[in-house]
C-alpha positions as a Markdown table, in Angstrom:
| # | Residue | x | y | z |
|---|---|---|---|---|
| 1 | Unk | 3.7 | 5.5 | 0.6 |
| 2 | Unk | 0.7 | 7.1 | -0.9 |
| 3 | Unk | -0.1 | 4.2 | -3.6 |
| 4 | Unk | -0.5 | 2.5 | -0.2 |
| 5 | Unk | -2.1 | 4.6 | 1.2 |
| 6 | Unk | -4.7 | 4.8 | -1.4 |
| 7 | Unk | -5.1 | 1.2 | -1.7 |
| 8 | Unk | -5.8 | 1.1 | 2.3 |
| 9 | Unk | -9.3 | 3.0 | 1.0 |
| 10 | Unk | -8.8 | 1.0 | -2.3 |
| 11 | Unk | -9.8 | -2.4 | -2.4 |
| 12 | Unk | -8.2 | -3.2 | -5.8 |
| 13 | Unk | -4.8 | -2.1 | -3.9 |
| 14 | Unk | -3.1 | -4.0 | -1.2 |
| 15 | Unk | -2.7 | -1.1 | 0.1 |
| 16 | Unk | -1.0 | -2.1 | 3.7 |
| 17 | Unk | 2.3 | -4.7 | 2.0 |
| 18 | Unk | 2.6 | -1.4 | -0.4 |
| 19 | Unk | 3.0 | 1.0 | 2.3 |
| 20 | Unk | 5.7 | -2.2 | 3.2 |
| 21 | Unk | 7.4 | -1.7 | 0.0 |
| 22 | Unk | 7.6 | 2.0 | 1.1 |
| 23 | Unk | 9.4 | 1.0 | 4.0 |
| 24 | Unk | 11.6 | -1.0 | 2.1 |
| 25 | Unk | 12.5 | 1.0 | -0.7 |
| 26 | Unk | 13.5 | 3.5 | 1.4 |
| 27 | Unk | 15.6 | 1.2 | 3.5 |
| 28 | Unk | 17.8 | 0.1 | 0.2 |
| 29 | Unk | 17.9 | 3.6 | -0.5 |
| 30 | Unk | 20.9 | 6.5 | 0.7 |
| 31 | Unk | 17.8 | 8.5 | 2.3 |
| 32 | Unk | 16.6 | 6.4 | 5.2 |
| 33 | Unk | 17.5 | 4.1 | 7.3 |
| 34 | Unk | 15.1 | 1.7 | 9.4 |
| 35 | Unk | 16.2 | -0.7 | 12.3 |
| 36 | Unk | 15.6 | -5.3 | 11.7 |
| 37 | Unk | 13.5 | -4.9 | 14.5 |
| 38 | Unk | 10.7 | -2.1 | 12.9 |
| 39 | Unk | 11.2 | -3.9 | 9.9 |
| 40 | Unk | 10.5 | -6.6 | 11.2 |
| 41 | Unk | 8.0 | -5.9 | 14.0 |
| 42 | Unk | 6.1 | -3.5 | 11.1 |
| 43 | Unk | 5.6 | -6.8 | 8.7 |
| 44 | Unk | 4.2 | -8.7 | 11.8 |
| 45 | Unk | 2.0 | -5.8 | 12.1 |
| 46 | Unk | 1.1 | -6.0 | 8.2 |
| 47 | Unk | -0.2 | -10.0 | 8.5 |
| 48 | Unk | -2.1 | -9.4 | 11.2 |
| 49 | Unk | -3.9 | -6.9 | 9.8 |
| 50 | Unk | -4.4 | -9.0 | 6.5 |
| 51 | Unk | -6.0 | -11.2 | 8.4 |
| 52 | Unk | -7.9 | -8.7 | 10.4 |
| 53 | Unk | -9.0 | -7.5 | 6.9 |
| 54 | Unk | -11.0 | -11.0 | 6.3 |
| 55 | Unk | -12.2 | -12.0 | 9.8 |
| 56 | Unk | -13.6 | -8.5 | 10.3 |
| 57 | Unk | -16.4 | -8.7 | 8.8 |
| 58 | Unk | -17.0 | -12.1 | 10.6 |
| 59 | Unk | -17.0 | -10.3 | 13.2 |
| 60 | Unk | -19.9 | -7.8 | 12.3 |
| 61 | Unk | -22.4 | -10.3 | 11.7 |
| 62 | Unk | -21.3 | -12.0 | 15.4 |
| 63 | Unk | -21.6 | -8.9 | 16.8 |
| 64 | Unk | -25.3 | -7.6 | 14.9 |
| 65 | Unk | -26.8 | -11.3 | 16.3 |
| 66 | Unk | -25.9 | -12.8 | 12.9 |
| 67 | Unk | -25.4 | -16.8 | 13.3 |
| 68 | Unk | -22.9 | -18.7 | 12.3 |
| 69 | Unk | -24.0 | -19.7 | 9.1 |
| 70 | Unk | -24.5 | -16.0 | 8.7 |
| 71 | Unk | -20.6 | -15.0 | 10.2 |
| 72 | Unk | -19.3 | -18.3 | 7.4 |
| 73 | Unk | -21.2 | -16.6 | 5.1 |
| 74 | Unk | -19.1 | -13.2 | 5.8 |
| 75 | Unk | -16.6 | -14.7 | 5.5 |
| 76 | Unk | -17.1 | -16.6 | 2.5 |
| 77 | Unk | -18.4 | -13.7 | 0.9 |
| 78 | Unk | -15.3 | -11.2 | 1.7 |
| 79 | Unk | -12.8 | -14.1 | 0.4 |
| 80 | Unk | -15.4 | -14.3 | -3.0 |
| 81 | Unk | -16.1 | -10.4 | -3.9 |
| 82 | Unk | -11.9 | -10.2 | -3.1 |
| 83 | Unk | -11.5 | -12.1 | -6.5 |
| 84 | Unk | -14.5 | -12.2 | -8.3 |
| 85 | Unk | -16.4 | -9.1 | -8.2 |
| 86 | Unk | -13.0 | -6.7 | -7.3 |
| 87 | Unk | -13.2 | -3.6 | -6.1 |
| 88 | Unk | -17.1 | -3.5 | -5.2 |
| 89 | Unk | -17.2 | -7.2 | -4.3 |
| 90 | Unk | -15.4 | -6.4 | -1.5 |
| 91 | Unk | -17.8 | -4.9 | 0.0 |
| 92 | Unk | -20.7 | -6.4 | -0.9 |
| 93 | Unk | -19.3 | -10.0 | -1.1 |
| 94 | Unk | -19.4 | -9.7 | 2.9 |
| 95 | Unk | -23.0 | -8.3 | 3.1 |
| 96 | Unk | -24.4 | -10.8 | 0.7 |
| 97 | Unk | -22.4 | -13.3 | 1.5 |
| 98 | Unk | -24.0 | -12.9 | 5.2 |
| 99 | Unk | -27.5 | -11.9 | 4.1 |
| 100 | Unk | -27.5 | -15.3 | 2.1 |
| 101 | Unk | -25.8 | -17.6 | 4.9 |
| 102 | Unk | -28.8 | -16.5 | 7.4 |
| 103 | Unk | -31.6 | -17.4 | 4.9 |
| 104 | Unk | -30.1 | -20.4 | 4.7 |
| 105 | Unk | -30.2 | -20.9 | 8.5 |
| 106 | Unk | -33.7 | -19.5 | 8.6 |
| 107 | Unk | -35.2 | -18.6 | 5.0 |
| 108 | Unk | -38.4 | -16.8 | 7.6 |
| 109 | Unk | -36.2 | -14.2 | 9.4 |
| 110 | Unk | -35.0 | -11.6 | 6.9 |
| 111 | Unk | -35.1 | -8.8 | 9.4 |
| 112 | Unk | -32.2 | -11.3 | 10.9 |
| 113 | Unk | -30.6 | -11.4 | 7.5 |
| 114 | Unk | -30.4 | -8.0 | 6.8 |
| 115 | Unk | -29.9 | -7.1 | 10.2 |
| 116 | Unk | -26.4 | -9.3 | 9.8 |
| 117 | Unk | -25.2 | -8.2 | 6.7 |
| 118 | Unk | -25.7 | -4.9 | 7.7 |
| 119 | Unk | -23.2 | -6.0 | 11.1 |
| 120 | Unk | -20.9 | -7.3 | 7.8 |
| 121 | Unk | -20.5 | -4.0 | 6.7 |
| 122 | Unk | -20.1 | -2.1 | 9.1 |
| 123 | Unk | -16.8 | -4.3 | 10.2 |
| 124 | Unk | -15.8 | -3.5 | 7.0 |
| 125 | Unk | -16.6 | -0.5 | 7.5 |
| 126 | Unk | -14.2 | -0.7 | 11.1 |
| 127 | Unk | -12.0 | -2.5 | 9.0 |
| 128 | Unk | -11.1 | -0.1 | 6.5 |
| 129 | Unk | -10.7 | 2.8 | 9.5 |
| 130 | Unk | -8.1 | 0.6 | 11.3 |
| 131 | Unk | -6.2 | -0.2 | 7.8 |
| 132 | Unk | -5.9 | 4.0 | 6.7 |
| 133 | Unk | -5.0 | 4.9 | 10.3 |
| 134 | Unk | -2.6 | 2.0 | 10.2 |
| 135 | Unk | -1.3 | 3.2 | 6.3 |
| 136 | Unk | -0.5 | 7.0 | 7.7 |
| 137 | Unk | 1.5 | 5.7 | 10.9 |
| 138 | Unk | 3.3 | 4.1 | 8.6 |
| 139 | Unk | 3.2 | 7.6 | 6.7 |
| 140 | Unk | 4.0 | 9.5 | 8.8 |
| 141 | Unk | 6.9 | 7.3 | 10.2 |
| 142 | Unk | 7.9 | 7.0 | 6.5 |
| 143 | Unk | 8.5 | 10.8 | 6.1 |
| 144 | Unk | 10.4 | 11.3 | 10.1 |
| 145 | Unk | 12.8 | 8.7 | 8.5 |
| 146 | Unk | 13.3 | 10.3 | 4.6 |
| 147 | Unk | 13.3 | 14.0 | 6.0 |
| 148 | Unk | 15.5 | 13.0 | 9.5 |
């Protein structure tokens, strides 16, 4: 669970899936027992969070006035950044992708491109806070089940 919590902050590790693995390990041990409903509900939450992690920079770009080109650039940058330049790519990929997408759409408007890129970074940070929050809630349930 602690590795999963760290992974929620560091883009190198898939934090929430590792936290879920902690639930499963506790379930298979003699120290805890979760209901099937609990485990299925958390599996669904983790899947949703994984999808949101990729989409939230795109939403941040849109919120800060980015065009469809900037939003798509943020999404492509997120995906490319994860695979090409981990772990820093997950932070810089959406920013660079939104910036380049906006410049491709309108090469004259550097301010708009920077605002759009900033929105993708804000979106990424919001997603990180959300992931850490979910990981902390999972840690709470893990500890509660383990101790009680």
